[in-house]
N, CA and C atoms of all chains as a GROMACS GRO file, in nm:
protein
  594
    1MET      N    1  -4.726   5.017  -7.334
    1MET     CA    2  -4.580   5.043  -7.372
    1MET      C    3  -4.572   4.970  -7.500
    2SER      N    4  -4.488   5.014  -7.619
    2SER     CA    5  -4.472   4.973  -7.745
    2SER      C    6  -4.329   4.978  -7.797
    3ILE      N    7  -4.271   4.846  -7.896
    3ILE     CA    8  -4.149   4.874  -7.897
    3ILE      C    9  -4.132   4.967  -8.054
    4GLU      N   10  -3.991   5.042  -8.019
    4GLU     CA   11  -3.989   5.142  -8.114
    4GLU      C   12  -3.865   5.132  -8.207
    5ASN      N   13  -3.807   5.035  -8.164
    5ASN     CA   14  -3.692   4.991  -8.287
    5ASN      C   15  -3.649   4.835  -8.261
    6GLU      N   16  -3.524   4.804  -8.357
    6GLU     CA   17  -3.451   4.701  -8.341
    6GLU      C   18  -3.391   4.663  -8.204
    7THR      N   19  -3.299   4.766  -8.164
    7THR     CA   20  -3.265   4.743  -8.049
    7THR      C   21  -3.355   4.686  -7.948
    8GLU      N   22  -3.495   4.792  -7.906
    8GLU     CA   23  -3.598   4.749  -7.831
    8GLU      C   24  -3.664   4.605  -7.825
    9LEU      N   25  -3.634   4.563  -7.971
    9LEU     CA   26  -3.729   4.437  -8.001
    9LEU      C   27  -3.621   4.317  -7.947
   10LEU      N   28  -3.503   4.335  -7.973
   10LEU     CA   29  -3.397   4.245  -7.929
   10LEU      C   30  -3.377   4.223  -7.774
   11ASN      N   31  -3.374   4.339  -7.725
   11ASN     CA   32  -3.370   4.311  -7.566
   11ASN      C   33  -3.522   4.260  -7.518
   12THR      N   34  -3.621   4.297  -7.554
   12THR     CA   35  -3.764   4.277  -7.542
   12THR      C   36  -3.777   4.116  -7.542
   13ARG      N   37  -3.688   4.055  -7.667
   13ARG     CA   38  -3.708   3.933  -7.648
   13ARG      C   39  -3.598   3.830  -7.588
   14VAL      N   40  -3.520   3.903  -7.536
   14VAL     CA   41  -3.419   3.848  -7.440
   14VAL      C   42  -3.544   3.849  -7.310
   15LYS      N   43  -3.571   3.912  -7.282
   15LYS     CA   44  -3.637   3.942  -7.146
   15LYS      C   45  -3.763   3.864  -7.152
   16LEU      N   46  -3.818   3.863  -7.251
   16LEU     CA   47  -3.933   3.740  -7.304
   16LEU      C   48  -3.851   3.594  -7.257
   17ARG      N   49  -3.767   3.561  -7.314
   17ARG     CA   50  -3.736   3.450  -7.289
   17ARG      C   51  -3.680   3.394  -7.141
   18GLU      N   52  -3.636   3.499  -7.113
   18GLU     CA   53  -3.566   3.481  -6.948
   18GLU      C   54  -3.723   3.472  -6.874
   19LEU      N   55  -3.837   3.545  -6.904
   19LEU     CA   56  -3.950   3.522  -6.829
   19LEU      C   57  -4.000   3.374  -6.833
   20GLN      N   58  -3.964   3.341  -6.986
   20GLN     CA   59  -4.037   3.207  -7.017
   20GLN      C   60  -3.965   3.090  -6.940
   21GLU      N   61  -3.817   3.116  -6.919
   21GLU     CA   62  -3.729   3.024  -6.858
   21GLU      C   63  -3.808   3.030  -6.723
   22ARG      N   64  -3.785   3.135  -6.625
   22ARG     CA   65  -3.838   3.126  -6.508
   22ARG      C   66  -3.992   3.066  -6.460
   23TYR      N   67  -4.077   3.070  -6.560
   23TYR     CA   68  -4.189   3.007  -6.567
   23TYR      C   69  -4.131   2.888  -6.556
   24GLU      N   70  -4.118   2.804  -6.674
   24GLU     CA   71  -4.059   2.662  -6.672
   24GLU      C   72  -4.027   2.624  -6.564
   25VAL      N   73  -3.923   2.682  -6.500
   25VAL     CA   74  -3.838   2.618  -6.403
   25VAL      C   75  -3.958   2.609  -6.247
   26LEU      N   76  -4.044   2.727  -6.259
   26LEU     CA   77  -4.171   2.690  -6.131
   26LEU      C   78  -4.234   2.601  -6.150
   27ARG      N   79  -4.276   2.607  -6.287
   27ARG     CA   80  -4.387   2.492  -6.341
   27ARG      C   81  -4.342   2.357  -6.308
   28LEU      N   82  -4.180   2.359  -6.292
   28LEU     CA   83  -4.137   2.224  -6.269
   28LEU      C   84  -4.117   2.168  -6.145
   29ASP      N   85  -4.104   2.301  -6.059
   29ASP     CA   86  -4.062   2.308  -5.926
   29ASP      C   87  -4.169   2.262  -5.830
   30GLN      N   88  -4.167   2.174  -5.750
   30GLN     CA   89  -4.331   2.134  -5.678
   30GLN      C   90  -4.263   2.186  -5.513
   31SER      N   91  -4.151   2.222  -5.507
   31SER     CA   92  -4.113   2.227  -5.361
   31SER      C   93  -4.126   2.365  -5.339
   32GLU      N   94  -4.183   2.493  -5.405
   32GLU     CA   95  -4.225   2.600  -5.352
   32GLU      C   96  -4.354   2.642  -5.298
   33ASP      N   97  -4.374   2.688  -5.165
   33ASP     CA   98  -4.507   2.727  -5.148
   33ASP      C   99  -4.606   2.719  -5.258
   34PRO      N  100  -4.745   2.634  -5.246
   34PRO     CA  101  -4.824   2.664  -5.323
   34PRO      C  102  -4.889   2.767  -5.365
   35ARG      N  103  -4.922   2.880  -5.265
   35ARG     CA  104  -4.987   2.968  -5.324
   35ARG      C  105  -4.901   3.075  -5.372
   36VAL      N  106  -4.753   3.082  -5.326
   36VAL     CA  107  -4.634   3.170  -5.364
   36VAL      C  108  -4.636   3.114  -5.518
   37ARG      N  109  -4.591   2.985  -5.556
   37ARG     CA  110  -4.604   2.935  -5.686
   37ARG      C  111  -4.729   2.981  -5.773
   38GLN      N  112  -4.820   2.993  -5.720
   38GLN     CA  113  -4.947   3.000  -5.776
   38GLN      C  114  -4.953   3.131  -5.858
   39LEU      N  115  -4.953   3.246  -5.730
   39LEU     CA  116  -4.892   3.372  -5.755
   39LEU      C  117  -4.808   3.403  -5.849
   40THR      N  118  -4.706   3.367  -5.813
   40THR     CA  119  -4.557   3.377  -5.935
   40THR      C  120  -4.575   3.348  -6.054
   41MET      N  121  -4.664   3.215  -6.091
   41MET     CA  122  -4.684   3.164  -6.225
   41MET      C  123  -4.777   3.271  -6.277
   42LEU      N  124  -4.879   3.306  -6.217
   42LEU     CA  125  -4.993   3.396  -6.310
   42LEU      C  126  -4.929   3.511  -6.320
   43SER      N  127  -4.844   3.587  -6.252
   43SER     CA  128  -4.749   3.696  -6.310
   43SER      C  129  -4.679   3.704  -6.402
   44LEU      N  130  -4.577   3.570  -6.414
   44LEU     CA  131  -4.503   3.570  -6.514
   44LEU      C  132  -4.568   3.539  -6.637
   45LYS      N  133  -4.692   3.490  -6.621
   45LYS     CA  134  -4.766   3.433  -6.754
   45LYS      C  135  -4.807   3.580  -6.808
   46ARG      N  136  -4.870   3.640  -6.696
   46ARG     CA  137  -4.928   3.788  -6.776
   46ARG      C  138  -4.817   3.875  -6.844
   47LEU      N  139  -4.693   3.886  -6.772
   47LEU     CA  140  -4.598   3.968  -6.833
   47LEU      C  141  -4.544   3.902  -6.979
   48ILE      N  142  -4.546   3.736  -6.974
   48ILE     CA  143  -4.495   3.679  -7.119
   48ILE      C  144  -4.600   3.692  -7.210
   49ASN      N  145  -4.723   3.692  -7.184
   49ASN     CA  146  -4.853   3.751  -7.274
   49ASN      C  147  -4.816   3.894  -7.309
   50GLN      N  148  -4.789   3.935  -7.236
   50GLN     CA  149  -4.800   4.125  -7.270
   50GLN      C  150  -4.647   4.145  -7.379
   51LEU      N  151  -4.542   4.072  -7.333
   51LEU     CA  152  -4.441   4.095  -7.404
   51LEU      C  153  -4.468   4.002  -7.560
   52THR      N  154  -4.529   3.904  -7.549
   52THR     CA  155  -4.530   3.823  -7.672
   52THR      C  156  -4.627   3.920  -7.760
   53GLU      N  157  -4.732   3.995  -7.698
   53GLU     CA  158  -4.812   4.077  -7.765
   53GLU      C  159  -4.713   4.203  -7.852
   54GLU      N  160  -4.651   4.267  -7.760
   54GLU     CA  161  -4.549   4.389  -7.820
   54GLU      C  162  -4.468   4.311  -7.915
   55VAL      N  163  -4.401   4.196  -7.910
   55VAL     CA  164  -4.304   4.185  -8.007
   55VAL      C  165  -4.357   4.150  -8.174
   56THR      N  166  -4.484   4.070  -8.150
   56THR     CA  167  -4.601   4.016  -8.253
   56THR      C  168  -4.619   4.193  -8.335
   57ARG      N  169  -4.676   4.297  -8.220
   57ARG     CA  170  -4.727   4.386  -8.307
   57ARG      C  171  -4.610   4.451  -8.380
   58TYR      N  172  -4.507   4.457  -8.331
   58TYR     CA  173  -4.396   4.510  -8.391
   58TYR      C  174  -4.351   4.455  -8.490
   59GLU      N  175  -4.330   4.348  -8.483
   59GLU     CA  176  -4.315   4.244  -8.619
   59GLU      C  177  -4.414   4.246  -8.750
   60SER      N  178  -4.534   4.260  -8.698
   60SER     CA  179  -4.620   4.269  -8.773
   60SER      C  180  -4.638   4.436  -8.873
   61SER      N  181  -4.577   4.522  -8.777
   61SER     CA  182  -4.563   4.651  -8.850
   61SER      C  183  -4.467   4.669  -8.942
   62LEU      N  184  -4.339   4.558  -8.905
   62LEU     CA  185  -4.269   4.565  -9.008
   62LEU      C  186  -4.314   4.531  -9.155
   63HIS      N  187  -4.363   4.400  -9.148
   63HIS     CA  188  -4.415   4.337  -9.302
   63HIS      C  189  -4.502   4.438  -9.342
   64ARG      N  190  -4.575   4.543  -9.265
   64ARG     CA  191  -4.674   4.637  -9.342
   64ARG      C  192  -4.614   4.712  -9.407
   65VAL      N  193  -4.478   4.746  -9.374
   65VAL     CA  194  -4.384   4.870  -9.438
   65VAL      C  195  -4.348   4.819  -9.599
   66MET      N  196  -3.490   6.001  -4.850
   66MET     CA  197  -3.466   6.101  -4.971
   66MET      C  198  -3.480   6.035  -5.116
   67ILE      N  199  -3.539   6.076  -5.197
   67ILE     CA  200  -3.517   6.011  -5.354
   67ILE      C  201  -3.458   6.118  -5.446
   68PRO      N  202  -3.335   6.044  -5.464
   68PRO     CA  203  -3.229   6.115  -5.549
   68PRO      C  204  -3.286   6.213  -5.683
   69PRO      N  205  -3.235   6.322  -5.719
   69PRO     CA  206  -3.244   6.348  -5.832
   69PRO      C  207  -3.244   6.280  -5.965
   70PHE      N  208  -3.316   6.328  -6.072
   70PHE     CA  209  -3.285   6.209  -6.223
   70PHE      C  210  -3.152   6.246  -6.260
   71ASP      N  211  -3.123   6.113  -6.331
   71ASP     CA  212  -2.976   6.138  -6.410
   71ASP      C  213  -3.044   6.217  -6.550
   72ALA      N  214  -2.934   6.226  -6.641
   72ALA     CA  215  -2.947   6.315  -6.758
   72ALA      C  216  -3.050   6.233  -6.852
   73ASP      N  217  -3.107   6.121  -6.806
   73ASP     CA  218  -3.173   6.072  -6.896
   73ASP      C  219  -3.338   6.093  -6.831
   74GLY      N  220  -3.326   6.133  -6.765
   74GLY     CA  221  -3.491   6.147  -6.667
   74GLY      C  222  -3.518   6.022  -6.600
   75PHE      N  223  -3.405   5.922  -6.554
   75PHE     CA  224  -3.406   5.799  -6.467
   75PHE      C  225  -3.380   5.869  -6.333
   76LEU      N  226  -3.405   5.739  -6.249
   76LEU     CA  227  -3.356   5.763  -6.102
   76LEU      C  228  -3.223   5.697  -6.132
   77PRO      N  229  -3.119   5.715  -6.064
   77PRO     CA  230  -2.979   5.660  -6.021
   77PRO      C  231  -3.015   5.523  -6.026
   78VAL      N  232  -2.897   5.436  -6.089
   78VAL     CA  233  -2.919   5.293  -6.027
   78VAL      C  234  -2.926   5.272  -5.865
   79GLY      N  235  -3.020   5.167  -5.852
   79GLY     CA  236  -3.069   5.141  -5.702
   79GLY      C  237  -3.180   5.136  -5.694
   80VAL      N  238  -3.217   5.062  -5.565
   80VAL     CA  239  -3.328   5.061  -5.502
   80VAL      C  240  -3.350   5.159  -5.396
   81HIS      N  241  -3.462   5.300  -5.418
   81HIS     CA  242  -3.451   5.405  -5.351
   81HIS      C  243  -3.573   5.409  -5.237
   82ARG      N  244  -3.559   5.395  -5.091
   82ARG     CA  245  -3.662   5.361  -5.060
   82ARG      C  246  -3.748   5.481  -4.995
   83ALA      N  247  -3.877   5.488  -5.016
   83ALA     CA  248  -3.940   5.619  -4.965
   83ALA      C  249  -4.090   5.565  -4.938
   84THR      N  250  -4.110   5.667  -4.850
   84THR     CA  251  -4.267   5.672  -4.796
   84THR      C  252  -4.347   5.723  -4.883
   85LEU      N  253  -4.468   5.672  -4.872
   85LEU     CA  254  -4.584   5.688  -4.952
   85LEU      C  255  -4.609   5.833  -4.956
   86ASP      N  256  -4.587   5.947  -4.889
   86ASP     CA  257  -4.585   6.086  -4.905
   86ASP      C  258  -4.464   6.119  -4.958
   87GLU      N  259  -4.363   6.084  -4.934
   87GLU     CA  260  -4.232   6.113  -5.034
   87GLU      C  261  -4.273   6.111  -5.144
   88ILE      N  262  -4.320   5.963  -5.214
   88ILE     CA  263  -4.337   5.918  -5.338
   88ILE      C  264  -4.453   6.011  -5.410
   89ARG      N  265  -4.550   6.062  -5.320
   89ARG     CA  266  -4.673   6.156  -5.384
   89ARG      C  267  -4.643   6.286  -5.388
   90ASP      N  268  -4.533   6.311  -5.306
   90ASP     CA  269  -4.478   6.446  -5.341
   90ASP      C  270  -4.400   6.481  -5.461
   91ARG      N  271  -4.330   6.353  -5.480
   91ARG     CA  272  -4.214   6.374  -5.580
   91ARG      C  273  -4.270   6.323  -5.726
   92PHE      N  274  -4.403   6.209  -5.752
   92PHE     CA  275  -4.426   6.137  -5.850
   92PHE      C  276  -4.583   6.170  -5.876
   93GLY      N  277  -4.641   6.228  -5.780
   93GLY     CA  278  -4.805   6.222  -5.787
   93GLY      C  279  -4.889   6.355  -5.848
   94GLY      N  280  -4.785   6.431  -5.923
   94GLY     CA  281  -4.836   6.527  -6.006
   94GLY      C  282  -4.698   6.586  -6.110
   95PRO      N  283  -4.725   6.696  -6.152
   95PRO     CA  284  -4.824   6.759  -6.179
   95PRO      C  285  -4.951   6.728  -6.226
   96SER      N  286  -4.931   6.625  -6.349
   96SER     CA  287  -5.079   6.602  -6.422
   96SER      C  288  -5.167   6.539  -6.390
   97GLU      N  289  -5.266   6.531  -6.421
   97GLU     CA  290  -5.366   6.490  -6.379
   97GLU      C  291  -5.356   6.329  -6.409
   98VAL      N  292  -5.293   6.285  -6.492
   98VAL     CA  293  -5.251   6.122  -6.514
   98VAL      C  294  -5.160   6.070  -6.385
   99ARG      N  295  -5.045   6.158  -6.338
   99ARG     CA  296  -4.975   6.131  -6.229
   99ARG      C  297  -5.068   6.109  -6.115
  100ARG      N  298  -5.151   6.219  -6.086
  100ARG     CA  299  -5.242   6.209  -5.979
  100ARG      C  300  -5.343   6.099  -5.971
  101ALA      N  301  -5.403   6.031  -6.114
  101ALA     CA  302  -5.449   5.935  -6.074
  101ALA      C  303  -5.414   5.824  -6.042
  102GLN      N  304  -5.262   5.788  -6.124
  102GLN     CA  305  -5.182   5.712  -6.098
  102GLN      C  306  -5.147   5.707  -5.937
  103MET      N  307  -5.084   5.805  -5.898
  103MET     CA  308  -5.069   5.813  -5.745
  103MET      C  309  -5.168   5.763  -5.678
  104ASP      N  310  -5.286   5.809  -5.705
  104ASP     CA  311  -5.385   5.761  -5.619
  104ASP      C  312  -5.443   5.598  -5.629
  105SER      N  313  -5.394   5.511  -5.721
  105SER     CA  314  -5.387   5.409  -5.764
  105SER      C  315  -5.279   5.354  -5.657
  106VAL      N  316  -5.165   5.397  -5.676
  106VAL     CA  317  -5.031   5.346  -5.584
  106VAL      C  318  -5.098   5.346  -5.448
  107GLY      N  319  -5.186   5.437  -5.398
  107GLY     CA  320  -5.196   5.432  -5.260
  107GLY      C  321  -5.327   5.325  -5.213
  108TRP      N  322  -5.394   5.304  -5.310
  108TRP     CA  323  -5.480   5.194  -5.297
  108TRP      C  324  -5.440   5.057  -5.307
  109MET      N  325  -5.337   5.042  -5.392
  109MET     CA  326  -5.223   4.933  -5.407
  109MET      C  327  -5.210   4.901  -5.256
  110VAL      N  328  -5.080   4.978  -5.202
  110VAL     CA  329  -5.033   4.987  -5.114
  110VAL      C  330  -5.135   4.961  -4.983
  111ASP      N  331  -5.206   4.987  -4.952
  111ASP     CA  332  -5.353   4.961  -4.834
  111ASP      C  333  -5.374   4.831  -4.866
  112LEU      N  334  -5.414   4.753  -4.984
  112LEU     CA  335  -5.430   4.629  -5.007
  112LEU      C  336  -5.302   4.545  -5.005
  113ALA      N  337  -5.170   4.571  -5.044
  113ALA     CA  338  -5.091   4.473  -5.032
  113ALA      C  339  -5.064   4.486  -4.877
  114THR      N  340  -5.099   4.579  -4.798
  114THR     CA  341  -5.070   4.601  -4.632
  114THR      C  342  -5.132   4.468  -4.575
  115ARG      N  343  -5.272   4.522  -4.601
  115ARG     CA  344  -5.375   4.415  -4.566
  115ARG      C  345  -5.342   4.298  -4.601
  116ALA      N  346  -5.300   4.259  -4.707
  116ALA     CA  347  -5.286   4.121  -4.750
  116ALA      C  348  -5.158   4.046  -4.699
  117GLY      N  349  -5.065   4.104  -4.652
  117GLY     CA  350  -4.935   4.048  -4.573
  117GLY      C  351  -4.802   4.091  -4.716
  118VAL      N  352  -4.815   4.148  -4.793
  118VAL     CA  353  -4.718   4.156  -4.842
  118VAL      C  354  -4.588   4.226  -4.776
  119ALA      N  355  -4.501   4.167  -4.858
  119ALA     CA  356  -4.373   4.196  -4.729
  119ALA      C  357  -4.306   4.336  -4.791
  120ARG      N  358  -4.281   4.328  -4.956
  120ARG     CA  359  -4.204   4.447  -5.010
  120ARG      C  360  -4.268   4.466  -5.110
  121ILE      N  361  -4.250   4.578  -5.153
  121ILE     CA  362  -4.313   4.659  -5.272
  121ILE      C  363  -4.250   4.737  -5.377
  122VAL      N  364  -4.192   4.714  -5.487
  122VAL     CA  365  -4.095   4.806  -5.571
  122VAL      C  366  -4.183   4.842  -5.689
  123LEU      N  367  -4.164   4.957  -5.705
  123LEU     CA  368  -4.208   5.094  -5.776
  123LEU      C  369  -4.140   5.102  -5.937
  124ASN      N  370  -4.189   5.075  -6.016
  124ASN     CA  371  -4.088   5.085  -6.163
  124ASN      C  372  -4.179   5.124  -6.278
  125GLY      N  373  -4.118   5.159  -6.381
  125GLY     CA  374  -4.227   5.196  -6.491
  125GLY      C  375  -4.202   5.379  -6.511
  126SER      N  376  -4.279   5.404  -6.635
  126SER     CA  377  -4.259   5.539  -6.667
  126SER      C  378  -4.299   5.624  -6.524
  127PHE      N  379  -4.359   5.604  -6.452
  127PHE     CA  380  -4.444   5.666  -6.298
  127PHE      C  381  -4.285   5.724  -6.258
  128VAL      N  382  -4.190   5.637  -6.248
  128VAL     CA  383  -4.084   5.674  -6.174
  128VAL      C  384  -3.959   5.765  -6.246
  129THR      N  385  -3.987   5.815  -6.364
  129THR     CA  386  -3.939   5.884  -6.447
  129THR      C  387  -3.938   6.047  -6.446
  130HIS      N  388  -3.894   6.085  -6.544
  130HIS     CA  389  -3.936   6.272  -6.534
  130HIS      C  390  -4.028   6.284  -6.629
  131ILE      N  391  -4.106   6.166  -6.674
  131ILE     CA  392  -4.197   6.206  -6.794
  131ILE      C  393  -4.321   6.253  -6.729
  132ILE      N  394  -4.405   6.342  -6.794
  132ILE     CA  395  -4.496   6.436  -6.731
  132ILE      C  396  -4.652   6.326  -6.727
  133GLU      N  397  -4.662   6.265  -6.813
  133GLU     CA  398  -4.791   6.176  -6.849
  133GLU      C  399  -4.746   6.044  -6.884
  134PRO      N  400  -4.695   5.971  -6.741
  134PRO     CA  401  -4.655   5.826  -6.784
  134PRO      C  402  -4.748   5.718  -6.785
  135ASN      N  403  -4.733   5.635  -6.873
  135ASN     CA  404  -4.797   5.510  -6.935
  135ASN      C  405  -4.842   5.453  -6.815
  136ASP      N  406  -4.777   5.408  -6.757
  136ASP     CA  407  -4.803   5.291  -6.658
  136ASP      C  408  -4.722   5.281  -6.491
  137VAL      N  409  -4.773   5.200  -6.427
  137VAL     CA  410  -4.637   5.215  -6.265
  137VAL      C  411  -4.655   5.036  -6.281
  138ASP      N  412  -4.518   4.978  -6.286
  138ASP     CA  413  -4.511   4.880  -6.299
  138ASP      C  414  -4.454   4.859  -6.126
  139CYS      N  415  -4.528   4.716  -6.104
  139CYS     CA  416  -4.526   4.719  -5.959
  139CYS      C  417  -4.460   4.540  -5.919
  140VAL      N  418  -4.371   4.545  -5.833
  140VAL     CA  419  -4.347   4.397  -5.809
  140VAL      C  420  -4.378   4.375  -5.645
  141LEU      N  421  -4.461   4.264  -5.624
  141LEU     CA  422  -4.506   4.286  -5.456
  141LEU      C  423  -4.452   4.134  -5.410
  142LEU      N  424  -4.372   4.158  -5.319
  142LEU     CA  425  -4.294   4.016  -5.242
  142LEU      C  426  -4.407   3.961  -5.178
  143VAL      N  427  -4.406   3.812  -5.195
  143VAL     CA  428  -4.560   3.747  -5.109
  143VAL      C  429  -4.469   3.645  -5.032
  144SER      N  430  -4.495   3.615  -4.925
  144SER     CA  431  -4.439   3.524  -4.828
  144SER      C  432  -4.516   3.390  -4.858
  145PRO      N  433  -4.474   3.273  -4.796
  145PRO     CA  434  -4.520   3.197  -4.793
  145PRO      C  435  -4.614   3.150  -4.672
  146GLY      N  436  -4.726   3.072  -4.724
  146GLY     CA  437  -4.824   3.045  -4.619
  146GLY      C  438  -4.959   3.131  -4.649
  147GLY      N  439  -5.056   3.123  -4.604
  147GLY     CA  440  -5.182   3.203  -4.652
  147GLY      C  441  -5.190   3.361  -4.657
  148ALA      N  442  -5.242   3.427  -4.724
  148ALA     CA  443  -5.264   3.561  -4.714
  148ALA      C  444  -5.340   3.593  -4.600
  149LYS      N  445  -5.244   3.738  -4.522
  149LYS     CA  446  -5.339   3.750  -4.445
  149LYS      C  447  -5.470   3.835  -4.423
  150ASP      N  448  -5.512   3.857  -4.553
  150ASP     CA  449  -5.617   3.899  -4.587
  150ASP      C  450  -5.667   3.843  -4.739
  151GLN      N  451  -5.745   3.721  -4.752
  151GLN     CA  452  -5.747   3.672  -4.879
  151GLN      C  453  -5.830   3.779  -4.970
  152ALA      N  454  -5.930   3.853  -4.934
  152ALA     CA  455  -6.021   3.932  -5.004
  152ALA      C  456  -5.912   4.044  -5.017
  153ALA      N  457  -5.816   4.085  -4.970
  153ALA     CA  458  -5.722   4.203  -5.037
  153ALA      C  459  -5.635   4.156  -5.130
  154GLU      N  460  -5.569   4.004  -5.129
  154GLU     CA  461  -5.535   3.961  -5.209
  154GLU      C  462  -5.576   3.926  -5.331
  155ASN      N  463  -5.713   3.909  -5.346
  155ASN     CA  464  -5.797   3.897  -5.431
  155ASN      C  465  -5.813   4.021  -5.521
  156GLU      N  466  -5.842   4.158  -5.426
  156GLU     CA  467  -5.823   4.271  -5.476
  156GLU      C  468  -5.716   4.307  -5.553
  157LEU      N  469  -5.600   4.257  -5.507
  157LEU     CA  470  -5.490   4.299  -5.617
  157LEU      C  471  -5.465   4.213  -5.734
  158LEU      N  472  -5.516   4.117  -5.759
  158LEU     CA  473  -5.518   4.010  -5.847
  158LEU      C  474  -5.559   4.059  -5.960
  159GLN      N  475  -5.711   4.107  -5.940
  159GLN     CA  476  -5.810   4.177  -6.019
  159GLN      C  477  -5.742   4.295  -6.083
  160GLY      N  478  -5.611   4.370  -6.013
  160GLY     CA  479  -5.596   4.462  -6.084
  160GLY      C  480  -5.653   4.644  -6.037
  161LEU      N  481  -5.573   4.730  -6.046
  161LEU     CA  482  -5.595   4.891  -6.046
  161LEU      C  483  -5.558   4.943  -6.151
  162PRO      N  484  -5.623   5.061  -6.154
  162PRO     CA  485  -5.632   5.153  -6.280
  162PRO      C  486  -5.453   5.175  -6.306
  163PHE      N  487  -5.388   5.176  -6.388
  163PHE     CA  488  -5.277   5.208  -6.411
  163PHE      C  489  -5.142   5.112  -6.386
  164LEU      N  490  -5.199   5.033  -6.311
  164LEU     CA  491  -5.080   4.940  -6.232
  164LEU      C  492  -5.085   4.785  -6.303
  165ASP      N  493  -4.977   4.767  -6.321
  165ASP     CA  494  -4.922   4.649  -6.358
  165ASP      C  495  -4.847   4.571  -6.265
  166ILE      N  496  -4.955   4.470  -6.188
  166ILE     CA  497  -4.859   4.453  -6.043
  166ILE      C  498  -4.817   4.317  -6.073
  167SER      N  499  -4.707   4.251  -6.016
  167SER     CA  500  -4.676   4.117  -6.034
  167SER      C  501  -4.654   4.043  -5.854
  168LEU      N  502  -4.726   3.952  -5.860
  168LEU     CA  503  -4.685   3.942  -5.703
  168LEU      C  504  -4.620   3.804  -5.721
  169VAL      N  505  -4.477   3.780  -5.681
  169VAL     CA  506  -4.403   3.674  -5.688
  169VAL      C  507  -4.330   3.650  -5.534
  170GLY      N  508  -4.286   3.528  -5.576
  170GLY     CA  509  -4.176   3.508  -5.441
  170GLY      C  510  -4.044   3.531  -5.430
  171GLN      N  511  -3.983   3.500  -5.351
  171GLN     CA  512  -3.815   3.573  -5.350
  171GLN      C  513  -3.760   3.582  -5.455
  172LYS      N  514  -3.729   3.450  -5.496
  172LYS     CA  515  -3.635   3.405  -5.601
  172LYS      C  516  -3.652   3.537  -5.708
  173ASP      N  517  -3.788   3.531  -5.750
  173ASP     CA  518  -3.868   3.618  -5.896
  173ASP      C  519  -3.843   3.742  -5.836
  174PHE      N  520  -3.880   3.807  -5.714
  174PHE     CA  521  -3.890   3.920  -5.690
  174PHE      C  522  -3.723   3.974  -5.679
  175ASP      N  523  -3.621   3.922  -5.667
  175ASP     CA  524  -3.483   3.944  -5.680
  175ASP      C  525  -3.460   3.963  -5.815
  176TYR      N  526  -3.519   3.877  -5.927
  176TYR     CA  527  -3.507   3.849  -6.062
  176TYR      C  528  -3.582   4.025  -6.107
  177PHE      N  529  -3.666   4.046  -6.064
  177PHE     CA  530  -3.726   4.169  -6.120
  177PHE      C  531  -3.678   4.256  -6.063
  178VAL      N  532  -3.602   4.309  -5.915
  178VAL     CA  533  -3.540   4.396  -5.860
  178VAL      C  534  -3.378   4.438  -5.965
  179ASN      N  535  -3.347   4.290  -5.966
  179ASN     CA  536  -3.196   4.312  -5.999
  179ASN      C  537  -3.164   4.280  -6.156
  180ARG      N  538  -3.269   4.263  -6.236
  180ARG     CA  539  -3.244   4.234  -6.371
  180ARG      C  540  -3.375   4.304  -6.461
  181PHE      N  541  -3.482   4.275  -6.438
  181PHE     CA  542  -3.637   4.324  -6.501
  181PHE      C  543  -3.657   4.428  -6.531
  182PHE      N  544  -3.656   4.514  -6.388
  182PHE     CA  545  -3.669   4.664  -6.365
  182PHE      C  546  -3.542   4.728  -6.396
  183ALA      N  547  -3.413   4.624  -6.391
  183ALA     CA  548  -3.307   4.752  -6.361
  183ALA      C  549  -3.253   4.819  -6.490
  184ALA      N  550  -3.312   4.797  -6.590
  184ALA     CA  551  -3.251   4.830  -6.723
  184ALA      C  552  -3.386   4.868  -6.833
  185ASP      N  553  -3.382   4.943  -6.895
  185ASP     CA  554  -3.508   4.999  -7.013
  185ASP      C  555  -3.466   4.926  -7.115
  186ARG      N  556  -3.560   4.912  -7.233
  186ARG     CA  557  -3.540   4.858  -7.309
  186ARG      C  558  -3.429   4.911  -7.440
  187MET      N  559  -3.370   4.992  -7.399
  187MET     CA  560  -3.242   5.031  -7.470
  187MET      C  561  -3.120   4.996  -7.400
  188LEU      N  562  -3.141   4.886  -7.278
  188LEU     CA  563  -3.050   4.851  -7.170
  188LEU      C  564  -2.982   4.971  -7.093
  189ARG      N  565  -3.037   5.073  -7.074
  189ARG     CA  566  -2.980   5.174  -6.980
  189ARG      C  567  -3.051   5.154  -6.836
  190SER      N  568  -2.920   5.170  -6.770
  190SER     CA  569  -2.965   5.116  -6.624
  190SER      C  570  -3.035   5.214  -6.550
  191LYS      N  571  -3.127   5.195  -6.476
  191LYS     CA  572  -3.226   5.258  -6.403
  191LYS      C  573  -3.244   5.253  -6.256
  192GLY      N  574  -3.287   5.341  -6.199
  192GLY     CA  575  -3.306   5.285  -6.051
  192GLY      C  576  -3.473   5.289  -6.065
  193MET      N  577  -3.524   5.232  -5.931
  193MET     CA  578  -3.665   5.231  -5.903
  193MET      C  579  -3.708   5.262  -5.730
  194ILE      N  580  -3.815   5.240  -5.722
  194ILE     CA  581  -3.852   5.304  -5.562
  194ILE      C  582  -3.911   5.194  -5.463
  195GLU      N  583  -3.854   5.171  -5.372
  195GLU     CA  584  -3.927   5.080  -5.282
  195GLU      C  585  -4.008   5.144  -5.169
  196VAL      N  586  -4.141   5.109  -5.137
  196VAL     CA  587  -4.233   5.165  -5.097
  196VAL      C  588  -4.202   5.112  -4.919
  197VAL      N  589  -4.193   5.234  -4.816
  197VAL     CA  590  -4.174   5.187  -4.692
  197VAL      C  591  -4.280   5.163  -4.612
  198LEU      N  592  -4.320   5.031  -4.599
  198LEU     CA  593  -4.440   4.974  -4.537
  198LEU      C  594  -4.450   5.003  -4.404
   0.00000   0.00000   0.00000
């Protein structure tokens, strides 16, 4: 999956920020079941990394033009 | 029954429940890529059932009209307590071809279904598929 235009970039950034916020909330919340918390944090982190890479690749491609 | 696609090639907004057979009939072909993705979905559902996953929702280009989708986004709801089958859960964590699997608790499952999966990158609202377990 790759970002195709500025609108997709903007919306991907919004989703990325939401994922980062959810990750941070979970990181600080020790009340969640430990296994569920660990699995959720792993999943969120993987998506955060994926979207970060996509945003960076798109921004990098703009600088090459 | 899985509803027809809208004018953009997406499922109508909402979570559409379907059996694995219905999903295979609708999305498991005709391309070789779709057949391979459907095989992975079948393996994932088997592992998830063994692991004790409570709900599975499928999203991504697999559940659109695209002939050769990129991937299948999956969110799996995990319940508190230990896994029913730790080996099966570990296999899910290691991943399966074509599948982007997220294992999450209830709050984040709701976020995925109601927000993250509910619109594409152009903010077009779309539907998704829940596998009947």
